[in-house]
Steps between C-alpha positions, in 0.01 A plus 500: 500500500265586780585804711680494832182634665302212358724227621534674839121477534513138400771437761260639760241241388763228531577608853128495586474150354792396717335650807176306431705180456667560831166487680456140377854376553790557730718686250467628146795393275731793443692600189753779508590666169838678511554726202851626424364829367207731574131549446449698181789335315341336197667162542424475868141603449460229233641227720275616785198498270575141397522390864176673587316341208587151631451565873189714459259224601733296718479482876841640561641809668733692268752759607710708258837650589706719261881528534506815278838407350426640152482860620776444759789311341765557763605161638488622858136595453416160345673314783293703750187429296571128516545524879163670522344227284639239746323680780177490301545120452565454875194704597252374233611135519396405146439144389643580156709794374486622137817697423512703182810601305874481560553731792260305721680180395853639545466697820221317683423144389844368406686615814230430760240247374674272245505201738219597734167326550311799360364424148606759246366564151712738298408676176660760278859383551685586179601207281674274758403416857817293552679826572327497840523123555138435405313272499528340846273269693292801617535724194355486149390762254474655156797670338448797271644478148481764230291409199798563276448226236152611393612863516793446261273297272276805469790747454652296218186553292583873481879499508716536187773274630598258779717721725359538853595771746436552871485824703498491878637663809848424628406251766563135579134410441492675165813317383348172619185576297706562186692179558177309546358646181809389309466150646134478399575632150788257465754769409663807647315825453654705218534814711428568866527826691485539879469865598512715814271796424224636278747681271686177428171313455391740229841498325513119490138470392573724202821309422317165502257622235790463252694212661233229524178392328283456811535623857417346838439773757589421859380666816619863533378537859796609709662712228631835622277773364256264331253703290224273377297777343797631304601153390151417369511820290849416373401144414194613300727731294811283471392135496637325189494132598241285678544492876361264756474457873382249760405769752141630492571870570784501246247433222438877495832547314531162325335375184408156642467364848468139603418528865495256786165504674550582867160355587620157379772502767250603771238241398753218493645600836157520663386164360826343618454650845155344516643160396749523783223592745318188376798285593725486190863556609691770303764243402233313301416809292758559222640845435345637180522809284250741347343394170257782421584817313317803374583650160500879492528702179586870515316665212683829552835342446358301210385821332845653553660195334240482220391154616146363467429203724313199364133517609522135603775605746319809634193295590703312760710792634470797727515808271650804662651839439757658731215710650193290429168641623648833603333830400623851452288808433668790323330834567609751234428864572474577132388328178599249232692675225673741740871434446585490871217257589579278201866488602412403854283215382776389263737480795250308709436248225871449428551378859171314539520311170472123554466538881137400500396825668142603420549871430198729475518870398265777612549858380385814686522700174595815691689664215195508278257560789699720739213633721540383857140375512566282194819358651328422830221318313762300310675413831170368644459281191853376564405389854222287353750339265732429798210336689400288202846403373659450843860566397796368697687825429386844380733700270397866492654742254539878537368758741129484427481129576681559829303814600151384407520121543784361708517764772126523575413131452807275543738678735635235742246248367557124466562538123867558410552807281787587267490855367697657220511835320452717808665827415796600718355451846289220652482658844211727395287187510649404843685213336629246566208297640553155657348333193665725240827555320585640162713704260501876495525675163757777479615710209870533417471869584866547590619324185279724284599820681868414473475488124268802468722711726808427285331653197276768659595868491386562856366337818126561464289179489146468373245216525224412258235230548135409526286627784448160665581344838811315371656810343415715801660239727810495279539879508451508877764234549751673270454832676458405862678169543778518247527875571547586136417869438235535233465837325170435320238221505218442255248221568243518220167347402482544122729453203483868414611588854783248470631656174480848649683394813769311302562819298503731805753284686749543213537866608420478869753229593836355398394136502168309522387179667204350314300276737207290393256654255262203479153634582540830316173541307509504117862389497651480155831315500621594153412865553682499833812365330480764224444771757808399700718505186382852414525676835769314705778728626607335824580133577193298608518179696236229553440160663229325300501338152205713389697816588828422330390642164470855638800477735871525421605228743297243696576246767206266459375286784427135423145386579620147421740522794212595733292211370777240523593608854136491609440152358823361648411651837148360487649153434730540804192577707326190370809305605455621858694825531304766691448829314628685804831313465548624143647853492334760282710539186568776249521462120853488367469465121499801266540521126692801368332650195630794295283692251713549192279774344499715815872440543562656159253782569683598821845438344605293800776236501495235771814318604579170325443292811138622513448428132622143539235425766210674331209405285415765238161621377432742220 
């Protein structure tokens, strides 16, 4: 489909042609196109495109008027819109009116022009024009019928039985659609649900996966709380039976679409208008219906169902994914093989699987190359990747990506940004920006301290970690924002320093918080574990999976949660939600891990409720 801008330019050319014609004749023939909906609505744009294709080189003056009744469904508004359309007719004085879709027919043509001398060509009226008393001596047109027979023929190839279900909103039109489908099929639908809100839609969609063998999906527009992004994700995970639709935009969450072609309606209406201008009365032109359809195959849903389409079929179909031709760039502050980074990518991929998203990964490698000059060089390389790849959304993980890439290069830019893994506080980077939202990473500090305090012999708290920006930020937040008094802090550079500090804290404090040690030079994991078993005297708490072997109790953050949230949020942005309208979130998932060896060493007994929730390591 050509863009709105393109056909607007072409409309300008049509008007110029009309002006030139007017210089050679008394009056250029006038056609008024009244659209029930609005510019930018896919169906309306398609009908308009078809009209423009036919009238492009004709000496006519075309005017387009939109009633905007899709975005404004209140009947009082539509009645007022019809009144305004009558004023446009009176002022423009068209020779022929093309009226598209039911609201123009119901509120404008039927009550005011059904027996007038003004020729009317309708299009897009659903299934039956007799509802409005059409045709008449001055009215003819093309009705719009769903391509349900070829759709069901395709669905049956992949269904395991004959039962057909329908899911739609609780409206008169939706029930009429279901009834029409049953009439076409020649039998009642096995199961039909008509729902009020998004929650019910999801519940009934899941129920139908077990109640029928194939599913016809109606139009969910108008549902309270409709969440298209969330439903696409749910469908990719939960689809069990082939689903089909006759609506073009619903193909994003259906296996197969057999779609009416809006341009066909526009072309037929425009040609018919020209015939009337040439002297053929509307009463001599029979009412017809659309014949053309476009087959759409959703490869994402096919993958989720384990279906492979016949190549002979795919050659004649539009092949799509729910997010075809969309790109995301994931900027990882660290490196492949780092548990946190790998977990984030796992979360991203779990959400983006079968969506059709082109995901590219670039790593700053700032754990292995921590010098600021190296990180800045990596950030500059990342900007080149952004310029070359041209992502629709950037996902930036952890503080170094924010500090050295997003803040200096993409703050308030045109590229939407979703961050994750920022420790404790995003305000230090002056977030949020108008193009940015994200998930802050917090440790379950209060949960850990609650358990440590119960088994400590005093109130003194110590901290041990690596001498890096993330650990320093964590310590500062714990001390100055959470106002937790810290007796002793060791931020070290080498493994020998780490062992010495771990030993010292056993005598200098009553409990220890072990923050991240990744980046400590010459780190030896097995030696660290052995060292902890030998010297531990006080309970030690931690927050990372790589720390749980030298800590008594750990509440481990989930990198997968951060990745899943970031991917889901990026999809919402692709579906039109502004980043500034998405609140910054905080991670909520923690895994409780208890170290059985250190538990024995300290001779501590936790309560049974804690044991029942915990994972144990030796």
